ROSE-597665 format. One record per residue (C-alpha): residue number from 1; residue in three letters; x, y, z. Coordinates in pm, whole numbers. Layout:
! ROSE-597665
<NUM,ala,<X,Y,Z>>
...
This chain:
! ROSE-597665
<1,met,<-2901,3306,-4961>>
<2,glu,<-3232,3125,-4912>>
<3,lys,<-3444,3094,-5225>>
<4,gln,<-3797,3235,-5234>>
<5,thr,<-4095,3004,-5269>>
<6,gly,<-4198,3004,-5635>>
<7,ile,<-4460,2727,-5644>>
<8,arg,<-4694,2641,-5359>>
<9,phe,<-4952,2364,-5315>>
<10,asp,<-5192,2405,-5023>>
<11,his,<-5420,2109,-4933>>
<12,val,<-5462,2012,-5299>>
<13,gln,<-5690,1721,-5381>>
<14,phe,<-5788,1593,-5725>>
<15,his,<-5981,1305,-5874>>
<16,tyr,<-6099,1234,-6228>>
<17,pro,<-6478,1232,-6287>>
<18,his,<-6488,857,-6355>>
<19,gln,<-6288,765,-6044>>
<20,ala,<-6408,761,-5684>>
<21,asp,<-6061,752,-5528>>
<22,pro,<-5851,1069,-5543>>
<23,val,<-5545,1071,-5768>>
<24,leu,<-5385,1336,-5546>>
<25,gln,<-5474,1401,-5184>>
<26,ala,<-5355,1641,-4916>>
<27,ile,<-5069,1778,-5125>>
<28,asn,<-4884,2048,-4931>>
<29,trp,<-4562,2141,-5104>>
<30,gln,<-4341,2444,-5153>>
<31,ile,<-4083,2466,-5433>>
<32,pro,<-3816,2738,-5416>>
<33,thr,<-3765,2955,-5722>>
<34,gly,<-3489,2825,-5946>>
<35,ser,<-3489,2471,-5804>>
<36,trp,<-3470,2147,-6000>>
<37,val,<-3708,1890,-5852>>
<38,ser,<-3729,1528,-5966>>
<39,leu,<-4067,1365,-5910>>
<40,leu,<-4068,987,-5872>>
<41,gly,<-4352,740,-5831>>
<42,asn,<-4491,423,-5983>>
<43,asn,<-4763,428,-6249>>
<44,gly,<-5083,587,-6122>>
<45,ser,<-4917,771,-5835>>
<46,gly,<-5029,1110,-5969>>
<47,lys,<-4705,1249,-6113>>
<48,ser,<-4832,1357,-6455>>
<49,thr,<-5160,1477,-6305>>
<50,leu,<-4966,1707,-6074>>
<51,leu,<-4793,1866,-6374>>
<52,lys,<-5127,1908,-6551>>
<53,leu,<-5261,2091,-6247>>
<54,leu,<-4964,2328,-6256>>
<55,val,<-5015,2417,-6620>>
<56,gly,<-5394,2443,-6583>>
<57,leu,<-5489,2141,-6795>>
<58,glu,<-5670,1996,-6493>>
<59,trp,<-5832,2168,-6195>>
<60,pro,<-5829,2050,-5830>>
<61,gln,<-6153,1978,-5646>>
<62,ser,<-6008,2150,-5339>>
<63,gly,<-5700,2341,-5234>>
<64,thr,<-5497,2608,-5409>>
<65,ile,<-5189,2621,-5631>>
<66,thr,<-4991,2942,-5673>>
<67,ile,<-4691,3035,-5886>>
<68,asn,<-4500,3340,-5767>>
<69,gly,<-4798,3430,-5551>>
<70,lys,<-5054,3414,-5833>>
<71,pro,<-5323,3142,-5839>>
<72,val,<-5302,2898,-6129>>
<73,gln,<-5600,2940,-6363>>
<74,pro,<-5764,2672,-6581>>
<75,ile,<-5608,2682,-6927>>
<76,thr,<-5956,2732,-7072>>
<77,gln,<-5966,3071,-6899>>
<78,ser,<-5606,3187,-6921>>
<79,val,<-5279,3053,-7064>>
<80,asn,<-4993,3121,-6824>>
<81,pro,<-4693,3224,-7040>>
<82,thr,<-4454,3176,-6749>>
<83,val,<-4512,2797,-6741>>
<84,gly,<-4397,2565,-7018>>
<85,met,<-4446,2190,-7043>>
<86,val,<-4261,1930,-7250>>
<87,phe,<-4441,1598,-7292>>
<88,gln,<-4318,1240,-7316>>
<89,asp,<-4390,1206,-7690>>
<90,pro,<-4260,1507,-7888>>
<91,asp,<-4481,1416,-8185>>
<92,asn,<-4779,1526,-7976>>
<93,gln,<-4638,1880,-7960>>
<94,phe,<-4549,1941,-8325>>
<95,val,<-4790,2168,-8511>>
<96,gly,<-4565,2329,-8776>>
<97,ala,<-4456,2203,-9118>>
<98,thr,<-4094,2288,-9034>>
<99,val,<-3887,2318,-8718>>
<100,ala,<-3889,2699,-8748>>
<101,asp,<-4268,2706,-8791>>
<102,asp,<-4314,2488,-8487>>
<103,val,<-4099,2704,-8258>>
<104,ala,<-4265,3020,-8393>>
<105,phe,<-4615,2885,-8325>>
<106,gly,<-4582,2929,-7950>>
<107,leu,<-4491,3295,-7997>>
<108,ala,<-4804,3387,-8193>>
<109,asn,<-4962,3575,-7901>>
<110,gln,<-4649,3757,-7781>>
<111,asp,<-4683,4067,-8002>>
<112,leu,<-4342,4029,-8168>>
<113,asp,<-4264,4178,-8508>>
<114,gln,<-4130,3944,-8776>>
<115,ala,<-3763,4027,-8712>>
<116,glu,<-3799,3974,-8336>>
<117,leu,<-3989,3649,-8390>>
<118,gln,<-3725,3507,-8624>>
<119,gln,<-3448,3607,-8385>>
<120,arg,<-3628,3441,-8092>>
<121,val,<-3671,3123,-8299>>
<122,arg,<-3301,3112,-8390>>
<123,glu,<-3189,3185,-8033>>
<124,ser,<-3415,2913,-7891>>
<125,leu,<-3288,2652,-8136>>
<126,gln,<-2928,2754,-8063>>
<127,leu,<-2991,2677,-7695>>
<128,val,<-3048,2311,-7784>>
<129,glu,<-2797,2298,-8073>>
<130,met,<-3067,2260,-8339>>
<131,glu,<-3023,2589,-8527>>
<132,thr,<-2915,2407,-8846>>
<133,ala,<-3253,2229,-8862>>
<134,leu,<-3464,2544,-8916>>
<135,asp,<-3612,2432,-9248>>
<136,arg,<-3634,2060,-9180>>
<137,ala,<-3965,1880,-9140>>
<138,pro,<-4028,1717,-8800>>
<139,asp,<-4050,1370,-8955>>
<140,gln,<-3689,1407,-9073>>
<141,leu,<-3562,1428,-8716>>
<142,ser,<-3453,1156,-8475>>
<143,gly,<-3636,1108,-8146>>
<144,gly,<-3372,1299,-7954>>
<145,gln,<-3374,1584,-8207>>
<146,lys,<-3754,1606,-8189>>
<147,gln,<-3742,1630,-7812>>
<148,arg,<-3481,1906,-7830>>
<149,val,<-3702,2101,-8071>>
<150,ala,<-3993,2054,-7830>>
<151,val,<-3776,2204,-7554>>
<152,ala,<-3681,2494,-7785>>
<153,ser,<-4048,2560,-7860>>
<154,val,<-4119,2595,-7489>>
<155,met,<-3802,2793,-7412>>
<156,ala,<-3886,3040,-7690>>
<157,arg,<-4163,3173,-7465>>
<158,arg,<-3902,3231,-7192>>
<159,pro,<-4091,3054,-6912>>
<160,ala,<-4004,3088,-6545>>
<161,val,<-4119,2729,-6481>>
<162,leu,<-4038,2429,-6699>>
<163,leu,<-4235,2104,-6655>>
<164,leu,<-4083,1785,-6798>>
<165,asp,<-4309,1481,-6822>>
<166,glu,<-4080,1180,-6873>>
<167,val,<-3908,1356,-7163>>
<168,thr,<-3625,1100,-7186>>
<169,ser,<-3833,782,-7166>>
<170,met,<-3846,730,-7546>>
<171,leu,<-3474,793,-7600>>
<172,asp,<-3175,560,-7600>>
<173,pro,<-2917,597,-7320>>
<174,gln,<-2697,834,-7521>>
<175,gly,<-2995,1047,-7623>>
<176,arg,<-3113,1060,-7260>>
<177,gln,<-2772,1173,-7140>>
<178,glu,<-2740,1443,-7409>>
<179,leu,<-3087,1585,-7345>>
<180,ile,<-3055,1588,-6965>>
<181,thr,<-2715,1758,-6993>>
<182,gln,<-2864,2032,-7213>>
<183,leu,<-3163,2077,-6982>>
<184,his,<-2940,2122,-6679>>
<185,gln,<-2735,2377,-6873>>
<186,leu,<-3054,2573,-6950>>
<187,his,<-3157,2548,-6585>>
<188,arg,<-2829,2699,-6470>>
<189,gln,<-2816,2960,-6746>>
<190,phe,<-3166,3101,-6697>>
<191,gly,<-3238,3016,-6333>>
<192,ile,<-3572,2859,-6421>>
<193,thr,<-3766,2630,-6188>>
<194,val,<-3776,2274,-6324>>
<195,ile,<-4007,1993,-6217>>
<196,glu,<-3911,1668,-6384>>
<197,val,<-4121,1351,-6380>>
<198,thr,<-3886,1061,-6443>>
<199,his,<-3850,684,-6410>>
<200,gln,<-3472,716,-6435>>
<201,pro,<-3323,719,-6082>>
<202,asn,<-2984,829,-6214>>
<203,glu,<-3144,1147,-6352>>
<204,ala,<-3294,1220,-6011>>
<205,met,<-2945,1217,-5856>>
<206,leu,<-2877,1548,-6034>>
<207,ala,<-3176,1730,-5881>>
<208,asp,<-3183,1979,-5595>>
<209,glu,<-3472,1787,-5438>>
<210,val,<-3635,1449,-5494>>
<211,val,<-4004,1395,-5415>>
<212,val,<-4168,1051,-5413>>
<213,leu,<-4542,1021,-5474>>
<214,his,<-4722,709,-5354>>
<215,asp,<-5099,656,-5355>>
<216,gly,<-5150,1022,-5440>>
<217,lys,<-4953,1153,-5141>>
<218,ile,<-4602,1285,-5091>>
<219,ala,<-4441,982,-4929>>
<220,met,<-4085,1113,-4909>>
<221,gln,<-3890,1423,-5005>>
<222,gly,<-3543,1559,-4950>>
<223,lys,<-3196,1585,-5099>>
<224,pro,<-3120,1318,-5362>>
<225,ala,<-2872,1128,-5144>>
<226,ala,<-3115,1116,-4850>>
<227,val,<-3407,986,-5059>>
<228,leu,<-3239,768,-5320>>
<229,ser,<-3028,582,-5064>>
<230,gln,<-3347,433,-4910>>
<231,ser,<-3329,126,-5135>>
<232,glu,<-3565,-98,-4938>>
<233,gln,<-3831,169,-4888>>
<234,leu,<-3820,267,-5255>>
<235,ala,<-3854,-99,-5353>>
<236,asp,<-4168,-125,-5138>>
<237,trp,<-4314,156,-5351>>
<238,gly,<-4222,-13,-5677>>
<239,leu,<-3917,206,-5740>>
<240,gln,<-3554,122,-5789>>
<241,ala,<-3271,315,-5627>>
<242,pro,<-2973,413,-5845>>
<243,leu,<-2714,141,-5892>>
<244,leu,<-2462,327,-5674>>
<245,tyr,<-2697,319,-5376>>
<246,arg,<-2805,-41,-5435>>
<247,leu,<-2441,-142,-5443>>
<248,arg,<-2382,52,-5120>>
<249,thr,<-2670,-140,-4955>>
<250,trp,<-2532,-473,-5077>>
<251,leu,<-2183,-388,-4948>>
<252,ala,<-2334,-321,-4605>>
<253,thr,<-2481,-675,-4602>>
<254,gln,<-2127,-803,-4663>>
<255,gly,<-1989,-600,-4374>>
<256,tyr,<-1844,-312,-4577>>
<257,phe,<-1995,23,-4485>>
<258,val,<-1984,313,-4731>>
<259,ser,<-2133,651,-4640>>
<260,glu,<-2380,845,-4858>>
<261,gln,<-2105,1094,-4943>>
<262,gln,<-1873,812,-5051>>
<263,ala,<-2141,684,-5292>>
<264,ala,<-2239,1023,-5434>>
<265,thr,<-2073,946,-5771>>
<266,ser,<-1917,642,-5935>>
<267,ala,<-1573,799,-5885>>
<268,asp,<-1642,852,-5514>>
<269,leu,<-1754,492,-5474>>
<270,arg,<-1450,364,-5663>>
<271,asp,<-1219,556,-5429>>
<272,ala,<-1408,427,-5125>>
<273,leu,<-1375,67,-5248>>
<274,trp,<-1002,109,-5298>>
<275,gln,<-973,236,-4941>>
<276,leu,<-1171,-64,-4815>>
<277,lys,<-952,-300,-5016>>
<278,ser,<-636,-153,-4863>>
<279,lys,<-770,-235,-4515>>
<280,ile,<-848,-598,-4590>>
């Protein structure tokens, strides 16, 4: 069944007061409810600004943005409880003396009694496997643990839309893998819409859709295999395709042709290479 449009950009343009050139221009984009979208682009392409527009931290000079049919309002006028955002540096989101205090802070305006609030805090930390850290101070946590608590703080409000601004960029490879795995589990469990800004092409392979921003415009969008396999075009925009697709491109220069489907995963590519070897 076709998904309904949850987020819609119509002719959105934005520039910062001190800049003459627009950061975002002519953005027309529809995101189905419950989708996971990975947003790629080099520095200054407008990725983080786009997320700030969605949450109301910035306001476009022209155009409209709607979520489930309702116009996004500046955060100074109205905080949208259905949209949550996790930033690159989790330290910028901590406001409580303990993990429990921090998760509870975001629920202050939700009219919950103390028992409901404590239950919501515990449930949210269980989602990211941090329930044993209730009474720990944020500075006692590792970078990956801090980022998981930041996710729990947002998920406690039960948002319909989750915005992720390079949330794995400060983590080691193992921490990145663990966090992304948990986020995809939450996405499937709750059916939330996720927009992820990332510099990690391998993370984008797991998305429902990949969108590339270049010079403030949507330069390319589509299924991960269709976008991420365009190694040369991505390189022109300062981006690197996943290793699987770069290897596929190199094999083609050597006369060995592997389809997108055969390079969808490392296991698929391994099988394809064995088949090629058997024909040599």
